Structures are given as structure tokens and as C-alpha cells.
C-alpha positions in Angstrom: 239.4 -29.1 206.3 241.9 -27.6 203.8 243.1 -24.0 203.9 241.1 -23.1 200.8 237.9 -24.5 202.3 238.6 -22.6 205.6 239.1 -19.4 203.6 235.8 -19.9 201.8 234.0 -20.7 205.0 235.4 -17.6 206.7 234.3 -15.4 203.7 230.8 -16.9 203.9 230.5 -16.3 207.6 231.7 -12.7 207.2 229.3 -12.1 204.3 226.5 -13.6 206.3 227.3 -11.4 209.3 227.4 -8.4 207.1 224.1 -9.3 205.5 222.5 -9.7 209.0 223.9 -6.4 210.1 222.6 -4.6 207.1 219.2 -6.3 207.5 219.0 -5.2 211.1 220.1 -1.7 210.2 217.4 -1.6 207.5 214.8 -2.7 210.0 215.9 0.0 212.4 215.7 2.7 209.6 212.2 1.4 208.6 211.1 1.4 212.2 212.3 5.0 212.7 210.7 6.0 209.4 207.3 4.5 210.2 207.3 6.0 213.7 208.1 9.4 212.2 205.3 9.2 209.6 202.6 7.7 211.8 200.8 9.7 214.4 201.0 8.1 217.9 198.5 8.7 220.7 194.8 8.2 221.1 193.0 8.1 217.7 189.5 9.5 217.0 187.3 6.5 217.7 184.3 6.0 215.4 181.9 3.2 214.4 180.3 1.7 211.3 176.6 1.3 211.7 174.3 -0.7 209.5 170.5 -0.3 210.1 169.8 -3.6 208.3 172.3 -5.5 210.4 170.9 -4.0 213.6 167.5 -5.2 212.5 168.9 -8.7 211.7 170.2 -8.9 215.3 166.6 -8.3 216.5 167.0 -4.6 217.6 165.0 -1.6 216.9 167.6 0.1 214.7 166.5 3.6 215.3 166.7 3.1 219.1 170.2 1.6 218.6 171.3 4.5 216.4 170.0 7.0 219.0 171.8 5.3 221.8 175.1 5.3 219.8 174.8 9.0 219.4 173.4 10.0 222.8 174.9 7.3 225.2 178.1 6.3 223.5 178.5 9.8 222.0 180.1 8.5 218.9 181.3 11.5 216.9 182.5 9.8 213.7 180.2 7.4 211.8 180.6 5.3 208.7 177.1 4.6 207.2 176.6 2.1 204.3 174.1 3.3 201.7 172.4 0.2 200.4 171.4 0.6 196.8 168.7 -2.0 197.0 167.0 -0.1 199.9 167.4 3.4 198.5 166.3 2.5 195.0 163.9 -0.4 195.4 162.3 0.3 191.9 164.0 1.7 188.8 164.1 5.5 189.2 162.2 5.5 192.6 164.3 6.6 195.5 163.5 6.3 199.2 165.5 8.8 201.3 163.5 8.8 204.5 165.7 6.6 206.7 169.0 8.1 205.5 167.6 11.6 205.8 166.7 10.9 209.4 170.1 9.3 210.3 172.0 12.3 208.9 169.7 14.8 210.6 170.3 13.0 214.0 174.0 13.0 213.3 173.9 16.8 212.6 172.0 17.4 215.8 174.6 15.4 217.8 177.6 17.0 216.1 178.7 13.8 214.5 180.5 13.6 211.2 179.7 10.9 208.6 181.3 8.9 205.9 178.7 7.7 203.4 179.6 4.4 201.7 178.1 4.1 198.2 178.4 1.5 195.5 177.3 -2.1 194.8 179.4 -3.5 197.6 179.0 -1.8 201.0 179.6 -3.0 204.6 177.8 -6.0 206.1 177.1 -9.4 204.7 176.3 -10.2 201.9 178.2 -7.0 201.0 176.3 -6.8 197.8 173.2 -4.6 197.6 172.2 -4.6 193.9 168.5 -4.1 193.4 166.7 -7.2 192.0 165.2 -5.1 189.2 168.6 -4.7 187.6 169.0 -8.5 187.0 167.3 -8.4 183.6 169.5 -5.5 182.4 172.7 -6.0 180.4 175.9 -5.3 182.3 176.5 -1.9 180.6 173.0 -0.7 181.6 173.5 -2.0 185.2 176.7 0.1 185.4 174.9 3.2 184.1 172.1 2.7 186.7 174.8 2.3 189.4 176.4 5.6 188.4 172.9 7.3 188.3 172.3 6.0 191.9 175.6 7.4 193.1 175.0 10.7 191.4 171.6 10.9 193.2 173.2 10.2 196.6 176.0 12.7 196.1 173.8 15.5 194.8 171.4 15.1 197.7 173.9 15.1 200.5 176.9 17.0 199.1 175.9 20.1 201.2 174.9 18.3 204.3 176.9 19.6 207.3 177.5 16.1 208.7 178.8 14.5 205.5 182.6 14.9 205.5 183.8 12.1 203.2 182.6 9.6 200.6 183.6 6.0 200.4 183.3 4.3 197.0 182.6 0.6 197.3 183.9 -1.5 200.2 187.1 -3.5 199.8 186.6 -3.7 196.0 189.7 -5.8 195.3 188.8 -8.4 198.0 186.8 -11.5 196.7 184.5 -11.5 199.8 180.8 -11.3 199.7 178.2 -12.0 197.1 179.3 -9.4 194.6 182.0 -10.3 192.0 185.4 -8.4 192.2 184.8 -5.0 190.6 186.2 -4.1 187.3 188.8 -1.3 187.8 187.4 0.7 185.0 184.0 0.8 186.7 185.6 1.8 190.0 187.4 4.7 188.2 184.1 5.8 186.7 182.4 5.7 190.1 185.2 7.9 191.6 185.0 10.3 188.7 181.3 10.6 189.2 181.7 11.5 192.8 184.5 14.0 192.1 182.4 15.7 189.5 179.8 16.8 192.1 181.9 17.1 195.3 185.3 18.2 196.5 185.1 16.2 199.7 187.7 13.5 200.3 187.1 10.1 198.8 188.0 6.9 200.6 188.7 3.4 199.3 189.1 0.4 201.6 191.2 -2.7 201.6 191.6 -5.8 203.7 194.4 -4.8 206.2 195.6 -8.4 206.3 195.5 -9.7 202.7 194.9 -7.0 200.2 197.9 -5.2 198.5 197.3 -1.7 199.9 199.6 -0.1 197.2 197.2 -1.0 194.4 194.5 1.5 195.6 196.6 4.0 197.6 197.5 6.1 194.6 193.9 6.4 193.5 192.4 7.8 196.6 192.6 10.6 199.2 192.0 8.3 202.2 192.7 4.6 202.5 190.6 2.6 205.0 192.1 -0.7 206.2 190.5 -3.5 208.2 192.1 -4.9 211.3 191.0 -8.3 212.5 192.7 -10.4 215.1 190.6 -13.6 215.4 188.6 -15.1 212.5 186.9 -18.3 211.4 188.4 -20.3 208.5 186.3 -23.1 207.1 188.1 -26.4 207.6 190.5 -25.0 210.1 188.4 -23.2 212.8 189.3 -20.1 214.6 192.6 -18.5 213.6 194.5 -15.7 215.3 196.3 -13.5 212.8 200.0 -13.3 213.6 200.6 -9.9 212.1 202.3 -7.5 214.6 201.8 -3.8 214.9 204.7 -2.9 212.7 203.2 -4.9 209.8 200.3 -2.4 209.6 202.5 0.6 210.4 205.0 -0.2 207.6 202.3 -0.7 205.0 200.6 2.5 206.1 204.0 4.4 205.7 204.4 3.2 202.1 200.8 4.4 201.4 201.8 7.8 202.8 204.3 8.1 200.0 201.3 8.8 197.7 200.0 11.5 200.0 197.2 9.1 201.1 195.8 9.3 204.6 195.4 5.9 206.2 192.7 5.1 208.7 191.3 1.9 210.2 187.9 1.4 208.7 187.0 -1.9 210.4 188.4 -2.7 213.8 187.1 -6.1 215.0 185.0 -5.6 218.0 182.4 -8.4 217.7 182.5 -12.1 217.2 183.3 -13.8 213.9 180.5 -16.3 213.9 181.1 -19.9 212.9 177.4 -20.5 212.6 174.2 -18.3 212.6 174.1 -16.2 215.8 170.4 -17.2 216.3 171.6 -20.8 217.0 173.8 -19.6 219.9 172.8 -20.1 223.5 172.9 -17.1 225.8 176.1 -18.5 227.3 177.7 -18.9 223.9 176.7 -15.3 222.9 178.2 -14.0 226.1 181.5 -15.8 225.5 181.6 -15.1 221.7 183.5 -11.8 222.1 184.8 -10.6 225.4 185.5 -7.1 226.9 189.1 -8.2 227.2 189.2 -8.8 223.5 187.6 -5.4 222.7 190.1 -3.5 224.9 193.1 -5.5 223.6 192.1 -4.8 220.0 191.6 -1.1 220.7 195.1 -0.9 222.3 196.5 -2.7 219.3 194.8 -0.3 216.8 196.0 2.7 218.9 199.6 1.4 218.6 199.3 1.3 214.8 199.1 5.1 214.9 196.4 6.0 212.5 194.4 9.2 213.3 191.0 7.5 212.9 189.7 4.0 214.0 186.2 2.8 213.3 184.9 0.0 215.4 183.1 -2.9 213.7 180.5 -4.3 216.0 178.5 -1.5 217.6 175.2 -3.2 216.5 176.3 -6.3 218.4 177.1 -4.3 221.6 173.7 -2.8 221.6 171.9 -6.2 221.0 173.9 -7.7 223.9 173.0 -4.7 226.1 169.4 -5.2 225.3 169.8 -8.9 226.2 171.0 -7.9 229.7 174.8 -8.2 228.9 176.0 -4.6 228.8 179.7 -5.3 229.3 180.8 -4.6 225.7 178.7 -1.4 225.5 180.0 -0.1 228.8 183.6 -0.9 227.9 183.2 0.9 224.6 181.6 3.9 226.3 184.8 4.3 228.4 186.7 4.7 225.1 184.3 7.1 223.5 183.6 9.0 226.7 186.7 8.8 228.9 186.3 9.6 232.5 187.3 13.2 233.5 190.9 13.6 234.7 191.1 14.5 238.4 
């Protein structure tokens, strides 16, 4: 090797070393920054509860809801408001079940986030009433806004309602609803803000969605956190994302003054086929207590102030089937044993 080539190689090695050093310094600064911005310690544990999903699992949903409040003592709930259930006919609203749920939350001292829109939690994540199918798109949008106005006006003064969520993961192409037009989403949020000064939340997929798209729009940003999912053609896949991946993305969202919380922490199986086809043994093995505790520890390390479990209906169904392991493990998180 000639002298000129040796000099070029030496310069390259020094430049590479300098780049690596600066990269590591940058990571150290980012790590310190994320740790300073994110709250460490035990979060407020909550749960998403869907009455229709509880029924689908074969449970008496009112008994399940009562147990969540009285036995698990969940103090923070996220409740989907299914448009098709609330307004089964054009202009006719059924409030009985939601009134009852909010009254029981009030009696238990629990706070509630109401999720409104076309797309709300639980498959098929699209709850548009069938009577809207004959309407042109512009009229469907107006009916949607009318429905949301009705919900907000009815519950804006309720002592348990502390936050609204508009749509569920509106930028993620998942579920039966098409991806929402940003203009419609803005009109929905403006409608809510015109009747209430409570915080508004938007949600995104914690793994795939670009958080920064919605962070500037909203007061609170809910993110999902899944560890093991089913991918068609591949099978079960464990997401490789480490804790710092979520912490870093949350820190950038904080730049907009947006509070980040975990809106869906995986605490139930991701089914590869209908759960009704599973044997008792397969059901028992589908999602373990170890997985629940591990996911809770992972979410706690992310550092958000709130974490909402996804799967409380499954815990209850399993308990009713004589397998109370998940329910009891969750209770130890919601109701920790007294310190000696």
C-alpha cells in the first residue's frame, strides 16, 4: 500500500471513529433528555372495557363491569361509545346502558374517557349505523357530527367524564372503516371543543404510526403497546422495539405540549383463529400471567403517567371459566398489597 493510500485510509478511520463517537454522544444526550422528560415510577393503571366484546366472549357484560369496578377496583376506564348502538335509528338515541355505566363509575370514584366517532375500540373498529348506508357521504358526516354533539352535550357535566377521545387510531388502516379524511377529523375535534373544555385525546399505533402527525393536534396522545402479534402468512411475531423506542417518540411528542399515555397495553391473546374454536387448554395457554406481568413491567419502564390495559374482558371470561390467573395477577397491580 502506497503512502497516499495509507494516508487516505488513516483519514477514513479517524473520520469513522469521530462519527461513531458523535453518534454515541448523541444517543447519550437523547437518553438523558428522554429520561428527564418522561415520568418514571408506577403509572396509573386503567383499562379499556367494551360491553359488546364482553358479550361476544359469552359473559354477562354488566356483571363483568361491576367486577372490574368492585373487585379489580379499576379507577381509570376508557369506554367506546358505539354509534350503531347509541343511535340505531336516524335521530333515535338509546342512552340506557351508557348512563348506567357512567353512574356506576361515579359511585366507584372511577374516571372515564369516552371514545366517540365512527371508529372506536374493538373489532371491527367501525360502528357506523346501517341506516346511514343510503346517505351520501356529506350527509353521513353531518350525522356523525350530530351524534358526537349529542354525546358531548349529554355527558359534558358528568363527574366521571374527564376526557374525550375522538376516533380510534384514525391514521392506521386497521378495521372495517376506511382511513379517515383529516378534514373530517378536524371537524369532529372542533365539534367537541365547541361544547367542552375537557382534554381531547387522539390515538395512534405505538409501533407503526407516525406519532408526530397527530401530536400537534391534540391535548393527549394515546399509543398502543403490543409485544406479540399474529401476522398472516408469517405466524406469531414478537416486536423487537425496546423501551427507549417508545420513550424517544414520546419525548418528541412532548415538544408540542402533548401528554402521552399508553391507551392499549396488550394483556390478552392475539387470536390466530376465532376464540370459540379453541380448546380449554389452548385458551389457558393463549396468554399467560408471565406475559401480562412482563408487559406491565415494560410499559412501566416507558414512563408514561397512564397505562390502559387491553384485555380486561378476556380476564373476566377466563375467570368465569375457572381460570382466574390473569384476573388475580391484574388485581395485584390495581390493588397492591399493603406495605408492612
